[in-house]
C-alpha positions as CSV (number, residue, x, y, z in Angstrom):
1,X,8.5,-2.7,12.2
2,X,7.2,0.7,11.3
3,X,7.5,3.5,13.5
4,X,6.4,7.0,13.3
5,X,7.8,9.4,16.3
6,X,6.3,13.0,16.3
7,X,5.8,13.2,12.7
8,X,4.5,16.7,10.8
9,X,4.2,17.6,7.4
10,X,3.5,20.7,5.8
11,X,2.7,22.0,2.3
12,X,3.3,25.4,1.2
13,X,0.1,26.7,-1.1
14,X,1.1,29.7,-2.3
15,X,1.5,32.0,0.7
16,X,-1.1,29.5,2.7
17,X,0.6,26.5,4.9
18,X,-1.8,23.0,5.1
19,X,-0.5,21.0,8.0
20,X,-0.8,17.6,6.5
21,X,0.0,15.8,9.4
22,X,0.5,17.1,12.9
23,X,2.3,15.6,16.0
24,X,1.3,11.5,14.7
25,X,3.2,9.1,16.8
26,X,2.7,5.6,15.9
27,X,3.9,1.9,16.0
28,X,2.8,-0.8,13.5
29,X,4.4,-4.5,14.4
30,X,4.6,-7.2,11.7
31,X,2.1,-8.9,10.6
32,X,-0.6,-6.4,12.0
33,X,-3.5,-5.2,9.7
34,X,-3.9,-1.7,10.2
35,X,-7.0,0.4,8.8
36,X,-6.7,4.1,8.6
37,X,-9.8,5.7,8.9
38,X,-10.9,9.6,8.4
39,X,-12.9,12.3,6.3
40,X,-11.2,13.2,2.8
41,X,-8.1,15.7,3.8
42,X,-7.1,14.1,7.4
43,X,-3.8,12.7,6.5
44,X,-4.3,9.0,5.6
45,X,-2.6,9.3,2.3
46,X,0.3,11.5,3.2
47,X,0.8,8.9,5.8
48,X,1.2,5.9,3.6
49,X,3.5,7.9,1.3
50,X,5.4,8.7,4.3
51,X,5.6,5.1,5.3
52,X,6.5,4.2,1.8
53,X,9.1,6.7,1.5
54,X,7.9,8.4,-1.3
55,X,7.2,11.4,0.8
56,X,9.5,13.0,3.8
57,X,8.4,14.6,7.0
58,X,8.9,18.4,7.4
59,X,9.6,17.0,11.1
60,X,10.0,14.0,12.6
61,X,11.2,10.6,11.8
62,X,10.3,7.9,10.0
63,X,11.7,4.5,10.8
64,X,11.2,1.1,8.9
65,X,13.2,-2.2,10.3
66,X,15.8,-0.2,11.5
67,X,16.4,2.3,9.3
68,X,15.2,5.7,9.2
69,X,13.2,6.5,6.3
70,X,13.6,10.2,6.3
71,X,17.4,10.0,6.1
72,X,17.8,7.8,3.0
73,X,19.0,8.8,-0.2
74,X,16.9,8.5,-3.2
75,X,18.6,5.6,-4.7
76,X,17.8,3.4,-1.2
77,X,14.7,4.6,-0.9
78,X,13.6,3.4,-4.2
79,X,15.5,0.3,-3.5
80,X,13.6,-0.3,-0.2
81,X,10.1,0.4,-2.4
82,X,11.2,-2.3,-4.7
83,X,12.1,-4.9,-2.0
84,X,10.2,-4.2,1.1
85,X,7.2,-2.4,0.4
86,X,4.1,-3.1,-1.8
87,X,1.8,-0.4,-2.4
88,X,-2.1,-0.6,-4.3
89,X,-3.3,2.2,-5.5
90,X,-7.2,3.3,-5.8
91,X,-6.9,3.9,-9.5
92,X,-4.8,0.6,-10.1
93,X,-1.8,2.7,-12.0
94,X,-1.6,-0.4,-14.3
95,X,0.0,0.6,-17.6
96,X,-2.5,0.1,-20.6
97,X,0.4,-1.1,-22.7
98,X,1.2,-3.9,-20.9
99,X,-0.9,-7.4,-20.5
100,X,-2.0,-8.2,-16.9
101,X,1.0,-10.4,-16.6
102,X,4.0,-7.9,-18.0
103,X,2.3,-5.4,-15.3
104,X,3.3,-8.1,-12.6
105,X,6.5,-8.6,-13.8
106,X,7.4,-4.8,-14.3
107,X,9.2,-4.3,-10.7
108,X,11.0,-7.7,-10.9
109,X,12.3,-6.4,-14.2
110,X,13.4,-3.0,-12.7
111,X,15.3,-4.6,-10.1
112,X,16.9,-6.7,-12.6
113,X,15.8,-10.2,-11.5
114,X,16.5,-13.0,-13.9
115,X,13.8,-13.7,-16.2
116,X,13.4,-17.4,-14.9
117,X,12.7,-16.4,-11.9
118,X,10.5,-13.4,-12.6
119,X,8.3,-16.1,-14.7
120,X,8.0,-17.9,-11.5
121,X,6.7,-15.4,-9.6
122,X,4.8,-13.6,-12.0
123,X,3.0,-17.4,-12.2
124,X,2.4,-17.7,-8.5
125,X,1.4,-13.9,-7.7
126,X,-1.2,-14.6,-10.8
127,X,-2.4,-17.7,-9.1
128,X,-2.5,-16.0,-5.6
129,X,-5.0,-13.6,-7.1
130,X,-7.0,-16.0,-9.1
131,X,-6.1,-14.4,-12.5
132,X,-3.6,-17.2,-14.2
133,X,-6.5,-17.2,-17.0
134,X,-6.4,-13.4,-17.3
135,X,-2.1,-13.4,-17.4
136,X,-2.5,-12.2,-21.3
137,X,-5.7,-9.7,-21.3
138,X,-4.6,-5.8,-21.4
139,X,-5.9,-3.6,-18.6
140,X,-9.0,-2.6,-20.6
141,X,-10.4,-6.4,-21.1
142,X,-10.2,-6.6,-17.2
143,X,-13.4,-5.4,-14.8
144,X,-12.1,-3.0,-11.9
145,X,-12.2,-5.6,-9.8
146,X,-9.8,-8.2,-11.8
147,X,-7.6,-4.4,-12.3
148,X,-7.6,-4.3,-8.7
149,X,-6.6,-8.0,-8.2
150,X,-3.6,-7.7,-10.7
151,X,-2.5,-4.5,-8.7
152,X,-2.1,-6.4,-5.8
153,X,-0.2,-9.0,-7.6
154,X,2.1,-6.2,-8.4
155,X,2.6,-5.3,-5.2
156,X,3.3,-8.8,-3.6
157,X,5.3,-10.6,-6.4
158,X,8.7,-9.5,-5.0
159,X,7.0,-10.9,-1.6
160,X,7.4,-7.5,0.5
161,X,7.8,-7.1,4.2
162,X,4.6,-4.9,4.2
163,X,1.8,-3.8,1.6
164,X,0.2,-0.2,1.6
165,X,-3.0,0.5,0.3
166,X,-4.8,3.5,-0.4
167,X,-8.3,3.3,-0.6
168,X,-8.1,-0.3,-2.6
169,X,-11.6,-1.1,-2.7
170,X,-13.0,3.1,-3.6
171,X,-13.4,2.3,-7.2
172,X,-15.0,-0.8,-6.7
173,X,-18.9,-2.3,-6.3
174,X,-19.5,-4.2,-2.9
175,X,-19.1,-7.8,-4.5
176,X,-15.3,-6.5,-6.2
177,X,-14.3,-4.4,-3.2
178,X,-15.2,-7.6,-0.8
179,X,-13.4,-9.9,-2.9
180,X,-9.8,-7.6,-2.9
181,X,-10.6,-7.1,1.1
182,X,-10.4,-10.7,1.4
183,X,-7.9,-11.4,-0.4
184,X,-5.4,-8.5,1.5
185,X,-6.5,-10.6,4.8
186,X,-5.6,-13.7,3.3
187,X,-2.2,-12.5,2.9
188,X,-1.8,-11.2,6.1
189,X,-3.4,-13.9,7.8
190,X,-1.8,-17.0,5.6
191,X,1.4,-15.3,4.1
192,X,2.2,-12.8,7.3
193,X,2.5,-9.4,5.2
194,X,1.5,-6.6,7.5
195,X,-0.7,-4.7,5.9
196,X,-1.6,-0.8,6.2
197,X,-4.8,0.1,4.6
198,X,-6.3,3.7,4.1
199,X,-10.3,3.4,3.6
200,X,-14.0,4.8,4.4
201,X,-15.2,1.3,4.1
202,X,-16.7,-0.3,7.4
203,X,-16.5,-3.6,5.7
204,X,-12.8,-2.8,5.7
205,X,-12.7,-1.2,8.8
206,X,-13.6,-5.1,10.5
207,X,-10.9,-6.8,8.5
208,X,-8.1,-5.2,10.6
209,X,-6.4,-5.6,13.5
210,X,-5.9,-1.7,14.7
211,X,-8.2,0.9,13.7
212,X,-6.4,4.4,13.9
213,X,-8.7,7.1,13.8
214,X,-7.3,10.5,12.3
215,X,-8.8,13.7,12.2
216,X,-6.9,17.2,10.9
217,X,-3.3,15.7,10.5
218,X,-3.9,14.0,14.4
219,X,-4.5,10.5,15.4
220,X,-7.8,11.2,16.9
221,X,-7.9,7.6,18.8
222,X,-6.8,3.7,18.4
223,X,-9.1,1.1,18.7
224,X,-10.1,-3.0,17.9
225,X,-12.9,-3.3,15.6
C-alpha cells in the first residue's frame, strides 16, 4: 500500500544542513497497524509528512497505492489527502469557531460533497467515536480526550484507506490516551484501515502489528510487540 524507497530528507538551516531522514526503505501493507518509535528529532513526523504528501523527499521515492507521491502535482496531492488519507495530530487542530459536528464535516465540505451525504457521514463518524451527544459543543467545551476523538472522526469521515497519527496521545492523560488507542485499534481491526502512528507510548506500541524503530533519520530495526 505504502512504499518508501531509499528516502532522504535534508533541511537547510542557514549554512547548516539537517538530515531528517537518511536512506529509509519501508513497505506498509493494507490493514497493518505500524508504530514509529524513536526519540524526538529521529524523523518520525517527517516520515508521516512524506507518506501524506505534505512534504516531498530530497531523494528517493514515495509510493501510495501505485502512485508515486513525490511526482504528483500539488492539486493531485490535495485530492489524495482528502479522499484516501486521514491525519490525526497531537494538538488536535480543531477550528475553535466550529462545533464538533462542523469540524468533522469540514473536509467533506471542502471536497464538494452533497449536504445530505455529509450529514450521514458526520453522524456516523461521531457515533463511531462515541460523541454524538457532544456534536453541538465548541472545542473549548470538550475535554482533551473528546477533542482528540473529534479529530479522529474528522480524519475518518471520508473513509480513508490510511490514518496517519502523529503522537495522538501526547497531550492526554493515561485514561483518555488509552481510549484513543482503543479507538484506533478498533478502526484497524474492524474496519480494515491502515494505521501508521508516531509515538513514545509503550501502551501504543503494544497495539501495533509491527514496530519501526528510528534513530538519527534511519531505521534501526523492525520488530513485533
